[in-house]
N, C-alpha and C positions, 0 to 999 in steps of 0.2 A: 149087748155091747155095740157101741157105735164108734166110728172113726171119722174124725173131721179134719180135713187138711187145711192148712193156712199157707198160701203162697208156695205150695209144693215143697216146703222146707220142713215144716213141723206138723206133727200129727198128735192127736190126743185120743187115747182109748180109755174108756172108763164105764163102770156100771154103778157109779155113785155120784152124788152131787159134784159137779165140776166147777171149782172156784178158781178164778183168775184174778190176779192183782195187776192193775194198770197204773203206771207211773208216768205222768207228764214231766219232762226234765229239760232244763236249759242251763247249760254250764254248771252242772252240779257234781263235778268230779271229786270234790272233797267229801261228799256225803252219800253219793249214789250207792257205793258198795255196801255200806252199813244198812241202808234201807232195803236193798235187794236181798241181802243175806237174811235179814230178820223176816221179811215178807215171805220168803220161800218156805219158811217153817209152817206157814198157815195157808198155803195155796198150792194148787196143782201146777200152775204156770205163772210166771211173772213177765209182763210185757212192759217195755220202756219205750215211750215215744220221745226220741231224741229230737227236740224241736230246734234244729239248726245250731246245735252247740258248736263252739269253736275250741272246746277243750277235749278231754279224754272221756267225757261222759258215756258216749256210745260204745267206745272200745271196752271200757271197764264193764259195762253191762253185758256185753257179748261174752267176755271172758268168764263171767259168773254164771253163764247159762241162761240169761234172760233173752226173750225174743225182743229184738230191737227194730222199731219202726223209725226210719230216718227222714226228717224233713230237711231239704237242702238249705233252707233259710228259716230264720225264726218267724213263725206265723202267729204265735200267741197261744195262750193256754187253751182257749176254746178249740182251736184247730187241732191241738194235741189230743184233747179229749175226744174230738170227733173221730180221729184216727183210731183211738183206743176202743171206742164204741163199735166202729166198723169191724175191727179185729175180733172183738168179743162176739159179735153177731156171726161172723164167719166160723168161729170156733165152736159155736153152739154152747156157750157157757150157761151155767145155771145161775151163777152170781159173778158179777164183775165188781171188784173193790178198787176204788181210786184213792190214792193218797199222794201227798207232796213228796218231792225228792230231796228236800232240804233237811230231812230228819226232824221236822217239826212234829210229825205224828208218830205215835208208837204202834208199830205193826202188831204188837201183842193184843191190841184192841180189835183186830180183824175178826176173830171168832164171834165177838159180841155184836158186831155189825151184821155179820152173815146170818146169825141165828134167826132173827125174825123173818128174813127172806126165806130160808129153808123151811121154816115152820109154816109158811104160807100166811103170815100175819101182816106182811108189808111187801110193797114193791120196791120201795127205796128206804134205806136206813141212813140217816145223817148223823155224823159224829158231832155232838154238841160240846163245844169247848167251854161253855159257861156253866154247865150243870155240875162240873167237878171243880175241885180246888186246883187252879192252875195259876202259875206266875206269869200271866199275860200282861205286857206293858200297858200302862193306863191309856196312852194315846191309841194303841191298837184295839184295846178292849172297847173304848167308846166309839172309835171309828167303825169297827165291825158291828157294833150294836146299832149305830145309825143306819148303815147300809142294810143290815138285816131287817130293821124296822121298815124302811122304805120298800124293800122287796116283799116283806110280809104284807104290807099294806096293799100292794098290787095283787098279791096272790090270795089274800084272805085267810092266811094261816101264819101264826107266829112260829119262827124257828131260827136256828143259827144258819141262815141261808148262805153265808160266805164260807162255810166250812167245805174244804175240798176232800175231806175224808168221808167217803160215802160207799154204800153197797147198793148195787142195782141188780134187780132180777132180770132174767132173760126177757121177760115181757116188757119191762121198762126200757130195755135197750132197743126193742123193736118199735116202741111207741114214741119215744123221745127223738126229736130231730134237732141235733146240735147245730145251730145256725150262727151263733155268736163266736167270733174268732178270739176276742180279747178276754180281759179279766171279768167282764160282765157275764161270762158263761154260766157261773154257778147260779146267778139270779135267773138267767134265762131258763135253765133246766128246771129249777124249782118251780117257777111260775107255770111253765108248760106242763109239768107233771101234775100240778093241781088242776089245771084247766082240763086235762084229759082223764081226770078221776083216778089217778094212781094213789095208792095208799102210802103215806109217808110217816115214818116214826123217827124219833130222835133217841140216840144212845149217848150217855155221858162218856167222854173220852178224856185222856190226858194229853197235854200238849206242852211243848217247850219252845222258848224263844231265846235268841242270843241275849246275854246279859247286857251287852253294849248294842244299843239300837243302830249304831253306825255300821256294825258288821252285818246287819241284815240286808239281804239282797232285795227284799220286797219294798217297793216304794209306796208308802201309804197314800200320798197325794195322787199318784198315778192310778193306783188301784181304785181309790174312792171316786176320782173324776170319771174313770171309764165306766164304773158301775152306775153312777148317777146319770151320765149321758145316755147309757143304754136304757135305763128306766124311763127317762124322759121320752126317748124315741118310742119305747114300747107303749107307754100310757097314751101318748099322742095318737098312736095308731089304733089302739084298742078302745080308748075312751075319748075320742076327739071332741065330742060335744061337751064333756066335762072339762077336759084339759085345755082345750082351745076356745070352745064356744062360750063357756062361762066368763073367762077373762075378757073375751071380746065384747060380751054384753056389758060388763062392768065399764069398759073403756067407752062404749057408746053412751052409757048413762053419764059418765064424766064429761064427755064431749057436749052432750045436751045441756048439762048443768053449766058448763063454761059459756056456751052460746047464750043461755038465759041470763047469766051474769053480765055478759057484754051488752045485751039489750037493756038490762036494768040500769047499768052505768050510763049508757048513752042517753036514755030517757031522762035521767036525773041531771047529768052534767053536759050533755051534748058533745061528749068526748068519746072517741073510739078506743077501747082498751085493746091495743094491738097484741100485747103479750098474752092476754087471756084468750083472745080470738085464735091466735096461733096454737095455743094449747088445745083448744077445742077442736081445731082442724086435725091436728096430729092424733088426738085421742079417737076421733071419729073414724079417721082413715085406718088406723091400726085395728080398732074394734071391728070394722067392716071386713078387713082382710082376715082376721082371726076367725070370725064367724063363717065367712065364705070358705076358708080352708077347712074348718071343722065339718061343714056340711059335705064338702067333696070327699074327705076322708071317711066320713060316716057312710055315705052312699057306696063308695068303693068297697068298704069293709063288709057291708051288708050283701053286696052282690057276690063278693068272693066267698063269703060264708055260704050262700045259697049254692054256688057252683061246687064247693067242697062237699056239701051234703048230697048233692045229686050224684057226684062221682062215687062217694062212699056207699050210696044205696044201690049202685049198679052191680 
């Protein structure tokens, strides 16, 4: 029997697997009660991170017996998940399940996500929305598929990487460092989990969306742009020679071709092709800057990697 205290307010005692559900929430007073009540049937505790809500989300969650973490202002989904991960580590959970507060996910799927974790077959279980028959709006289906493809390309594993319905083992909570504050957090966690050798499985889940897309709070364009920007930043940091160096080399070749064309025209007509020459100058300068930047990022990355290895070996 072990007792783990959280902020001197809550304690958990148990001699069986300790399962906690974590819900990031922002202005979800219309649906939060339904989600909490359903989740409580399959978890020992429910934690709600009220991410700066201006409605009654936090108050409703407290009334229903959930542990509420309050952000004074809206910091983003990533910041909410970071708070939930920290709470899970403090409580010593065996499994932390995360799901959305908008009633999109079905809490009855929680046992199916928890099962491979408790059996020791996985460190992370992701609810896959596309392996079951779901009425996902076409634009969301394709938008999520594109973002999942880009993330999977970076991680080297195909999955529904934008699904927020996941189960994490205690090991995963201690290994993963949630650094992304915004909507790119699901991609960040997935990529980091793969890099650190965590075992990931997918479980088919049911999902529901508002029939009228206008009633949905989730902005598809905002979500997509945040994830894409995050992936661009990540790839430029982790693979600078490929992401920056290769385009830089292409621009240098184009610049050289432009200068060759300028000389050829001048030899034939004795006229100076100013437009082509300017194109060559711009391409050459941009190419040189990209290659220079790629080399700097690569050197810094290699040195940081060596420092991290030395620290971990101590």
